N, C-alpha and C positions, 0 to 999 in steps of 0.2 A: 504494500500500500504506500504510494507516494504521498506523503503528508505535507510536503513543503508548500504546495499550492493552497492547501487548506489552512495551515497554521502561519504561513509567511516566514517560517524558519528555514534557513538555507539547508538544502540536502536532507531534510528529515524523511525517514522512511521506516516501515515496519514490515516484518516478514514472519509468517507462521511456518513451522516446519514439523514434520512427523515422518517416522520411518520405522522399519523393522530390521534389526541388526542380526538376529539369530532366531531361527524357527525352533520348534520342538523336535526337529530331526536329530538323529544321532550325531553328536559333534564331529567335525572334520578330523580332529586329532584324537579320536576315540581309540583307546588302547585295549579295552576288554572284548570288543567284537570286531576284529580285523576285517576289513572289506565291507563294513556296513555303513560307511560314511554317508551321512545325509538321509539314511532310512528313517521313516517316521517312527518315533518312539516317545509317546507322551509321558512315560515314566521317568525319562532322563531329565529333561529341562523344559521349562515353559518358554513361550515366545518372549524374546527380549525386544521391547518397544521403546522408542524415545520420541518425545514431543517437546516443543518449546518455541522460542521466538528469537529473532534478531532485531534489535532496535538501534537505529542511528539517529540520535536526537539532534545532531548538528554536523554538517559537512559543507564547507565553503570551497572545497577544492584544495585548500592548503592545511587548514586545521580541521580535525574531525574527532568525534567521540563515537565509539562502537560498544554496544552492550549485547550480551547473549545470556539466555536462561534456558535450561533444558532439564528434563527429568527422564531417567532411564529406569526401566522396570525389570525385575527378575534377573539380576546380574549373577553371573556364575563364579564358582570357585571350588576349592578343595578343602576338606576337613583335615586337621593335623593328624589325626589317627590314621586316616587313609594314606596320607603322604608318607608317614613313618613305616606303615606296613609295606608300601611300595618300595621304599628305600631298602628295607630288609630283604624283600623278595629279590631285588636285583643282586644281592649278595649271596643268594641261594638259601635263604632262611625261610622256612615255611611260615607264612603269615598266621596260620592257625595256631602256632605255638607261642604267639606273642601275648603277653599280659598287658592289655591296654586299659585296665580298669582305673589307673591313676597315672597322672603325668610323671610321678616319681618312679614308676615301675614299668617304663616302656622298654622292656628287655625280655629275653627268653624266659618263659614261665618255668620255674624249677619243677613244677608238677608234670610238665610235658616237654622237658628238654629234648631238643632234636638229637637223634643219634646219627652219626656219620661214620660208617665203617667201624662200628663198635666203640667209637670214642664219643665224647661229649663236647659240644660247643656251647659255652655259657657266656652271657654278657652281664656286665655290671649295670646298675641303674643309669649311669651317664652314657651308656651306649658303647663303652669300650669293652674289648675282650677281657674275660676273667682269666688271667694267666695261671691261676691256681688249679685250673681244670684243663686236662688234656684237650687240645683242639686239633681239628683237621681242616684242610682247605675247604672253603665253602663253595660248592659247585652248584650254579643255578640249574634248575630243571623245570620242565614245563609244568609239572605237578605243583610247583611252588609259586607259580605265576600269580601275581596280584596287581591289579591296575586300579588306581583311583578314578572315580567318575565325577563329572561336574554336578554340582547341586546349586539350587537357587538360594542365594543368600540375602536377597532383598533389593531395594531400590536406591537410587542416588540422585541428588540434585546437583547441578553445576551452574555457576554464575561467573560471568566475566565482564569486566569493563576496561576499555582501552582508550587512551588518548594518543593521537598521532599528529605530528607536524611534518609536512612535506615542504621544507623550506622554512628557515627561521628569519623572521622579520620581513621587511619589504624593500629589497634593493640595497641592503647594507653593503654586501659584497657578493661576488659570485660564489664563494665557498659556502657561505651561509644559505644562499638561495638554493644550493644544490645539496643541502644536508637534510637527512630524514632522521627524526627521533621518535621513539614511542615508549610508553609506559603502560603496562598491563597488570591488573590485579584479578585473581580468580579465586573462587571458593568451591569446595566440594563438601557435600554433607550426606552421610550414609543414613539409610532407614532400614535396619535389619529386619528380615522376616522373623516370624515367631520361632523362638528356640534356636536361632542361627547366630553365629559369631561373625558378623561382617567386618572384614579387616581385623579379625581377632577380638571384636567387641560386640556384645549384645545390646549396646546402647548406641544412640545416634552420635556420630563423631564428625567433627568439622575440621577440614584442612584448608590451607590457603597457599597460594603461590604468587610471587611477584616476578615480573619479567620486564627488564629494561633493555633498550637497544638503541644504537646509533649507526647510521650508514652515511659515510662521508666520501667525497672525491679523494682519490689518491693523488698527492701532489708530485709524485715521482714518475708517474706514467700517465699517458693520455688515455682517457676513457676508463681507467681502472677505478675500482671502488673498494673501500675497506669497511668492514662491519665489525662491531663489538657488541656482544650480548651477555647479559647476566641473569641467572635464574636462582630463585630461592624458594624451596618448598618445605612445608612444615611436616610434623610427625604423621598426621592422618591425611595429607594431601594425596589425592588420587585423580589423575588425568585419564582421558580415554584416547591415548595417542599411540595406537599400534602401527600407524604408518611411521615407523621410527626414523629419526633423523641422524642416527649414528649406528655403527655396527655394534656398539656396546649397549644399545638401548636408547630410549627416548630421554633427551636432556630435559624436556618439559615435565617429565614425570618424576624428576629427581626429588627425593626427600632429603634435601641438603642443599648444596650450592653447586651451580654449574657456570662455567665461563666458556665463551666461544669467541674466536676471532677468525674472520675469513677475508679473502681477497678475490674479487671477480674482475676479469679483464677480457673484453671482446678482442678476438684475434682477427676475425673476418666478419662479414655479415652473417655467416652461418655458424662460426665456431666461437665458443666462449671458454676461457680457462677459469677454473675455480680451485682455490686452495683453502683448506679449512682445518682448524684445530679446535677440539672440544675437550674440556676437562670437567669431570663430575666427581664431587666429593660427597659421599653419602653419610648423613647423620643417622639415618634409620634404614633398616632393611625393608624389602617389599615394594620398592619403587616401580618395578615392572611386573609384579605378580598379578594374579586375578583378584577377585573381590571377596574371597573367602578367608579362612584362617591362614592360608598361604600368603596373604597380604598383610599379616600382622606386623606392625612397625616395632622393631627392636633396635636398641643402640648396638654398636659393634661389640661392646663389652658384654651385653646381655646375650647376644647371639653366640659368641665364643663360649661363654659360661654354659650355654645350653648344648654344647657339642657341635655347633655349626661352624662353617667356614665362610663367613660373610664377605661380600665384595664391599670394600670400604671406599674404593676410588676406581675410576675408569677413564681412559683417554682414547680419543679417536682422531686420527689424522687422515685427511682425504685430499687427493690431488686428482682432478678430472678435467676432461675436455668434453664439452657438450656440443652436439651438432643439431641445429634446428633447420628443418626443411619444410 
């Protein structure tokens, strides 16, 4: 809806959006029924729908403000117990011998300790091998297979507001006229389904993210441009950015701090050179996980104490030439 002619405000418009992101078919990355991708299975997941709006309250061609609100329903994820059983199964340990009754006893149940070639493989509560008991090599087998399945963990709301300037001032100098800056603030809020721990919590959790960027002319080369961007995400921040912008994952999803610097240079009318470096420092785990307990935010110290090997930082360097035809 173009509202500028009604309100008299430059560039004001409003757009309604709705769509379906995932049906109740068997998920594409299904592990327990190989070859059944996309087959209808209402017991697996519910349809994931999203609806919302985009609103631009002002845009004069140089300065603009952009807003977006959306709600996504029936978001999927994994439960911790299922993920632990899967991890043990990949080591050749029968998931049926696991005692999952308490977070402190996620190890081989002494009452049904697995026998391997007449020997015993036992684990301590922290997941490490019990060296006081004779152990044998753990050999995976088809009978021990266990694969976690997606479950519906609830809904989520997303809100974003961004201000952008394509040129600073009016005719101050060519450099400022050709400079673009923007500042964006976003918020995510979970709404867990009954009895489910969405992002590891059965309560509504709010996360936020700040994104700042500047794109300027390169003074050393003709037509070249340099960009610098900064992102900061909170503990429960959750984006929906699976079209990832680095090989290490989405920098926009970072629960922590991300820096990026890039250089673009047209080589010909059809060829463009791009060089980019991105660095992500994670304050919490789960930045690129799904929406269940697998997305639980933990500090690096908490994750290590729990026997995990968390990724605390990641870097991505890219050099490319693009051809437009």
